[in-house]
Backbone as CSV, one residue per row, in Angstrom:
resi,resn,N_x,N_y,N_z,CA_x,CA_y,CA_z,C_x,C_y,C_z
1,MET,303.048,-0.994,122.818,302.537,-0.429,121.694,303.203,-1.362,120.098
2,ILE,301.971,-0.980,119.672,302.396,-1.927,118.190,302.089,-0.862,116.875
3,VAL,302.724,-1.191,116.438,302.858,-0.043,115.194,302.201,-0.909,113.680
4,ARG,301.210,-0.454,113.701,300.721,-1.107,112.234,300.400,0.111,110.655
5,GLN,299.438,-1.112,109.973,299.626,-0.295,108.541,298.107,0.867,108.481
6,ALA,298.624,1.849,108.714,297.289,2.886,108.461,296.547,2.320,107.205
7,SER,295.202,2.945,107.064,294.208,2.737,106.429,294.120,4.032,105.669
8,PRO,293.816,4.336,104.027,293.401,5.602,103.649,292.119,6.042,104.629
9,GLU,291.400,4.730,104.980,290.170,5.960,105.257,290.130,6.509,107.023
10,GLU,291.566,6.562,107.541,291.816,7.331,108.627,292.615,8.410,108.237
11,ALA,292.690,9.090,106.991,293.196,10.060,106.288,292.985,11.165,107.131
12,HIS,291.829,11.513,107.463,291.834,12.782,108.356,292.175,12.934,109.450
13,ARG,292.063,11.646,109.861,292.562,11.977,111.816,294.550,11.820,111.375
14,LEU,294.917,11.103,110.625,296.352,11.349,110.532,296.416,12.721,110.172
15,TRP,296.063,13.614,109.167,295.824,14.566,108.792,296.290,15.447,110.506
16,ASN,295.004,15.443,111.117,295.117,16.130,111.988,296.160,15.976,113.100
17,ILE,296.703,14.635,113.592,297.742,13.988,113.706,298.748,15.702,113.585
18,ARG,299.314,15.308,112.400,300.309,16.039,111.549,300.046,17.710,111.479
19,ASN,299.187,18.291,111.548,299.162,19.559,111.936,299.285,19.851,113.510
20,GLN,298.442,19.142,114.111,298.754,19.186,115.950,300.647,18.978,116.195
21,ALA,301.044,18.060,115.469,302.804,17.711,115.837,303.283,19.224,115.158
22,LEU,303.341,19.707,114.087,303.939,20.654,113.228,303.164,22.204,114.191
23,ARG,302.061,22.248,114.612,301.271,23.637,114.997,302.793,24.190,116.825
24,TYR,302.711,22.643,117.318,303.178,22.322,118.573,304.659,22.523,118.265
25,GLY,305.437,21.492,117.765,307.179,21.189,117.456,307.629,22.463,117.178
26,CYS,307.086,23.044,115.579,307.508,24.122,114.634,306.669,25.435,115.793
27,GLN,306.779,25.676,116.455,305.786,27.202,116.720,306.925,28.094,117.227
28,GLN,308.684,27.760,117.510,309.643,28.589,117.649,310.380,28.442,116.118
29,VAL,310.203,27.552,115.200,310.757,27.653,114.254,310.479,28.724,113.426
30,TYR,309.408,28.187,112.943,308.279,29.203,111.884,307.446,30.117,111.780
31,PRO,307.472,31.556,111.094,306.490,32.313,112.092,304.829,32.085,111.997
32,PRO,304.263,32.222,112.655,302.634,32.047,112.617,302.471,31.831,111.511
33,ASP,302.339,32.736,110.607,301.373,32.693,109.630,301.815,31.704,108.271
34,VAL,303.159,31.549,109.040,303.429,30.238,107.685,303.479,29.097,108.289
35,LEU,303.102,28.958,109.634,302.960,27.660,110.247,301.162,27.300,109.731
36,ALA,300.707,28.853,109.900,299.020,28.398,110.325,298.955,27.783,108.454
37,ALA,299.169,28.366,107.619,299.008,27.960,106.226,299.665,26.606,105.758
38,TRP,300.917,26.299,106.194,301.379,25.211,105.973,300.260,24.314,107.066
39,THR,299.819,24.646,107.422,298.647,22.977,108.848,297.524,23.533,108.773
40,PRO,296.926,23.701,106.831,295.502,24.126,106.651,294.473,22.863,107.832
41,ASP,293.560,23.122,107.750,292.388,22.143,108.369,292.050,21.242,107.472
42,ARG,291.779,21.765,106.293,291.231,21.281,105.482,292.789,20.645,104.691
43,MET,292.195,19.161,104.404,292.949,17.828,104.176,293.461,18.183,102.777
44,PRO,294.560,18.464,101.943,294.668,18.009,100.432,294.140,16.701,99.912
45,ALA,293.496,16.692,98.901,292.585,15.192,98.350,293.531,14.371,97.884
46,SER,295.075,15.043,97.914,296.360,13.759,97.304,297.008,13.238,98.739
47,PHE,296.259,13.515,99.534,296.952,12.676,101.483,296.419,11.288,101.235
48,PRO,295.115,10.735,100.801,294.412,9.913,101.087,295.379,8.482,100.633
49,ALA,295.925,9.199,99.326,296.655,8.610,97.944,298.390,7.941,98.580
50,MET,298.272,8.857,99.482,300.075,9.186,99.863,299.978,7.331,100.542
51,ILE,298.668,7.128,101.511,298.828,6.511,102.750,298.694,5.209,101.647
52,ARG,297.785,5.351,100.375,297.085,3.955,99.839,298.621,3.617,98.934
53,VAL,299.563,4.513,98.479,300.628,3.589,97.839,301.715,3.379,98.282
54,ASN,301.901,4.194,100.212,302.990,3.988,100.831,302.518,3.526,102.045
55,PRO,304.111,2.590,102.473,303.363,2.194,103.860,303.328,3.311,104.727
56,PHE,302.768,3.059,105.341,302.410,4.253,105.955,301.567,3.631,107.825
57,PHE,302.423,4.039,108.424,302.223,3.404,109.615,301.937,4.091,111.134
58,VAL,301.130,3.395,112.006,300.746,4.752,112.776,300.382,3.595,114.022
59,ILE,300.884,3.983,115.330,300.535,3.690,116.598,299.053,3.896,117.512
60,ASP,298.401,3.243,118.035,297.269,4.124,118.424,297.286,4.350,120.102
61,GLY,296.506,5.432,120.058,296.470,5.433,121.986,295.347,4.450,122.340
62,PRO,295.240,5.299,123.929,294.619,3.943,124.422,293.061,4.203,124.001
63,ASP,292.640,5.075,123.423,291.252,5.029,122.586,290.969,4.153,121.734
64,GLY,291.905,3.289,121.325,292.082,2.862,119.941,292.367,3.732,118.670
65,THR,292.593,4.867,118.801,292.807,5.796,117.116,294.009,6.388,117.469
66,PRO,294.658,6.758,116.183,296.016,6.853,115.942,296.630,8.008,116.962
67,VAL,297.910,7.722,117.253,298.050,9.368,117.692,300.009,9.435,116.938
68,ALA,300.021,8.601,116.545,301.868,8.639,116.022,301.632,8.306,114.963
69,THR,302.417,8.818,113.585,302.573,8.006,112.135,303.788,8.451,111.822
70,GLY,303.918,7.444,110.531,305.028,7.325,109.904,304.932,7.364,108.619
71,SER,306.111,7.650,107.447,305.587,6.743,106.297,307.004,6.265,105.220
72,LEU,306.889,5.680,104.547,308.065,5.651,103.759,307.880,5.656,102.299
73,ASP,308.175,6.708,101.477,307.719,7.472,100.044,308.273,6.350,99.209
74,LEU,308.133,5.529,99.162,308.674,4.655,98.182,309.250,5.191,96.712
75,ALA,308.707,6.054,96.163,309.245,6.409,95.300,310.753,7.253,95.473
76,ALA,310.420,8.098,96.293,311.451,8.562,97.107,312.617,8.326,97.725
77,ALA,312.231,7.278,98.382,313.019,6.433,99.349,313.165,7.261,100.511
78,SER,312.180,8.425,100.804,312.458,8.587,101.682,311.266,8.943,103.057
79,VAL,311.957,8.957,103.917,310.703,8.770,105.560,309.974,10.198,105.596
80,GLU,308.878,10.048,105.373,307.869,11.467,105.417,306.537,10.900,106.716
81,ALA,306.608,12.100,107.069,305.116,12.053,108.246,305.118,11.095,109.317
82,ILE,306.541,11.697,110.102,306.585,11.047,111.718,306.299,12.600,112.271
83,PHE,305.011,11.878,112.763,304.391,13.143,113.788,303.434,12.300,114.972
84,THR,303.710,12.715,115.878,303.288,12.310,117.223,302.118,13.562,118.044
85,LEU,301.270,13.149,118.332,300.369,14.056,118.798,301.157,14.663,120.523
86,PRO,301.242,16.068,120.418,301.475,16.465,121.847,301.317,15.709,122.980
87,ASP,300.604,15.443,122.982,299.808,15.005,124.480,301.049,13.333,124.947
88,PHE,301.474,12.824,123.440,302.347,11.623,123.523,303.620,11.869,123.265
89,THR,304.078,12.599,123.052,305.791,12.993,122.510,306.455,12.170,123.941
90,GLY,307.568,11.725,123.463,308.708,11.450,124.210,307.842,9.930,125.140
91,GLN,307.557,9.293,124.462,306.916,7.947,124.777,307.683,6.371,124.132
92,GLY,308.505,7.571,123.069,308.929,6.217,122.272,308.268,5.746,120.750
93,MET,307.009,6.487,120.687,305.995,6.123,119.487,306.781,6.448,118.369
94,ALA,307.345,7.665,118.068,307.812,7.954,116.957,309.613,7.052,116.540
95,GLY,310.407,6.814,117.534,311.235,5.813,117.524,310.721,4.180,117.136
96,LEU,309.655,3.479,117.256,308.949,2.574,117.226,308.463,3.132,115.309
97,ILE,308.172,4.005,115.081,307.919,4.198,113.492,308.745,4.216,112.614
98,ILE,309.972,5.038,113.279,311.243,5.195,112.620,311.683,3.963,112.225
99,ASP,311.602,2.958,113.151,312.515,1.695,113.280,311.960,0.453,112.321
100,THR,310.576,0.628,112.250,309.506,-0.043,111.351,309.903,0.389,109.832
101,ILE,309.424,1.536,109.868,310.320,2.377,108.251,311.550,1.672,107.484
102,LYS,312.712,1.638,108.726,313.759,1.618,107.936,313.727,-0.241,108.060
103,ALA,313.116,-1.048,108.812,312.965,-2.511,108.727,311.867,-2.597,107.341
104,GLU,311.598,-2.006,106.712,310.707,-2.197,105.765,311.050,-1.757,104.359
105,ALA,312.300,-0.595,104.121,313.135,0.212,103.561,314.179,-1.597,103.224
106,ARG,314.501,-1.543,103.835,315.307,-2.584,104.281,314.732,-4.279,103.319
107,GLN,313.912,-4.154,103.310,312.659,-5.768,102.861,312.807,-5.288,101.301
108,ARG,312.716,-4.089,101.388,312.363,-3.556,99.454,313.222,-2.961,99.211
109,GLY,314.822,-3.808,99.290,315.992,-3.492,98.746,316.417,-2.059,98.799
110,TYR,315.918,-1.164,99.880,316.557,0.109,99.781,318.003,0.076,100.262
111,HIS,318.706,0.722,100.582,320.346,1.004,100.824,320.604,2.215,101.747
112,GLN,319.829,3.011,101.691,319.784,4.455,101.883,318.573,4.962,101.882
113,LEU,318.145,5.781,103.060,316.605,7.085,103.183,317.408,8.015,103.842
114,THR,316.075,8.672,102.917,316.416,10.617,102.908,315.623,10.818,103.410
115,LEU,315.531,11.865,103.954,314.426,13.469,104.854,314.915,14.515,104.709
116,ALA,313.690,14.946,105.268,313.815,17.024,105.219,313.315,17.161,106.461
117,SER,314.487,17.421,107.625,313.191,17.311,109.033,313.288,19.114,109.025
118,THR,312.635,19.139,110.031,312.347,20.291,110.520,313.506,20.371,111.484
119,PRO,313.884,21.610,111.677,315.335,21.951,112.868,315.114,21.458,114.501
120,ASN,313.730,21.568,114.907,313.452,21.031,115.666,313.755,19.365,116.034
121,ALA,313.484,18.867,114.842,313.608,17.598,114.979,314.517,17.194,114.242
122,VAL,315.966,17.556,114.128,317.211,16.934,113.886,317.706,15.739,114.917
123,SER,317.611,16.651,116.248,317.966,15.641,116.842,317.609,14.436,117.113
124,PHE,316.279,14.457,116.667,315.670,13.023,117.097,316.123,12.013,115.835
125,TYR,316.333,12.250,114.822,316.838,11.873,113.462,317.878,11.185,113.720
126,GLU,319.552,12.260,114.176,320.178,11.745,114.565,320.284,10.590,115.829
127,GLN,319.596,10.366,116.820,319.409,9.380,117.673,318.815,8.223,117.049
128,HIS,318.702,8.473,115.869,318.308,7.192,114.813,318.942,7.077,113.902
129,GLY,320.120,7.385,114.064,321.609,7.135,112.842,321.042,7.693,111.775
130,PHE,320.837,8.885,111.449,320.556,9.638,110.379,321.735,11.091,110.688
131,HIS,322.335,11.357,109.316,323.355,12.275,109.645,323.257,13.744,108.488
132,SER,323.454,14.506,108.990,322.993,15.629,108.509,323.619,15.826,107.123
133,LEU,323.130,16.342,106.295,323.779,16.408,104.611,323.853,18.203,104.016
134,GLY,323.121,19.214,105.053,323.167,19.883,104.889,322.058,20.307,105.365
135,GLU,321.883,22.248,105.382,320.863,23.097,105.737,320.495,23.040,104.119
136,SER,318.763,23.029,103.966,318.302,23.353,103.018,316.897,24.048,102.733
137,LEU,316.260,24.786,101.533,314.874,25.275,101.946,314.066,24.447,101.041
138,TYR,313.216,23.725,101.477,311.680,22.956,101.208,311.008,23.835,100.783
139,PRO,310.817,24.117,99.682,309.529,24.824,99.158,308.207,23.757,98.921
140,SER,307.509,24.383,99.769,306.011,24.103,100.410,304.867,24.928,99.883
141,LYS,304.158,24.217,98.809,302.856,25.011,98.249,302.305,25.602,99.568
142,LEU,301.534,24.550,100.372,300.905,24.807,101.971,300.949,26.154,101.887
143,ALA,302.506,25.856,102.407,302.959,27.354,103.330,303.096,28.323,102.395
144,GLY,303.445,28.478,101.529,303.449,29.382,100.571,304.805,29.837,100.471
145,SER,305.647,29.221,101.036,307.029,29.756,101.390,307.834,28.332,101.140
146,ALA,309.502,28.967,101.594,310.237,27.847,101.254,310.732,27.478,102.779
147,LEU,310.264,26.345,103.498,310.675,26.338,104.771,311.838,25.749,105.102
148,ARG,312.709,26.223,106.142,314.112,26.208,106.446,313.902,24.790,106.820
149,CYS,314.668,23.085,106.238,315.022,22.643,107.077,316.383,21.942,106.802
150,MET,316.757,20.967,107.149,317.935,19.828,107.186,318.012,18.730,106.467
151,ALA,318.444,18.305,105.344,318.225,17.404,104.249,319.498,16.279,105.306
152,MET,318.878,14.739,105.309,319.268,13.705,106.125,319.195,12.528,105.372
153,ALA,320.288,11.659,105.925,320.416,10.372,105.002,320.757,9.393,106.373
154,ILE,320.592,8.047,106.194,321.367,7.385,106.660,321.604,5.970,105.940
155,GLU,322.777,5.192,105.943,322.711,4.077,105.123,321.916,2.903,106.285
156,LEU,321.147,1.793,105.466,320.731,0.436,105.680,321.291,-0.364,105.725
């Protein structure tokens, strides 16, 4: 598996990965109406810019298209968008991407990273060295709701 940098031209595919991963992984965490609102098929106009201005990584599947994603939000020093298509979970792709993000952050001089984890993903981040800072509510404009999440951090 090779981790590579994503391009803004892949934005629609990466948005689809995000949505499928959230719909699958969070179906027991958030009410269906909130989850549906949080994962609209129509991609926000700002999403390609996120890919353009931040280190955004992907792993391609057997057909050569991305199946796992993740990014480092440079302004917030946070891990964002770690998502894997449901058919590819459990293969170590998200772990490779998180390791790549941590290496990128170290190279850029960051000493700590934070993230907001959905409740179902907390154990994944703990396995990769993150520790809990406490539960919080993440205000999501897309969902039209405050989403329960766990604030987490790692010292690099």
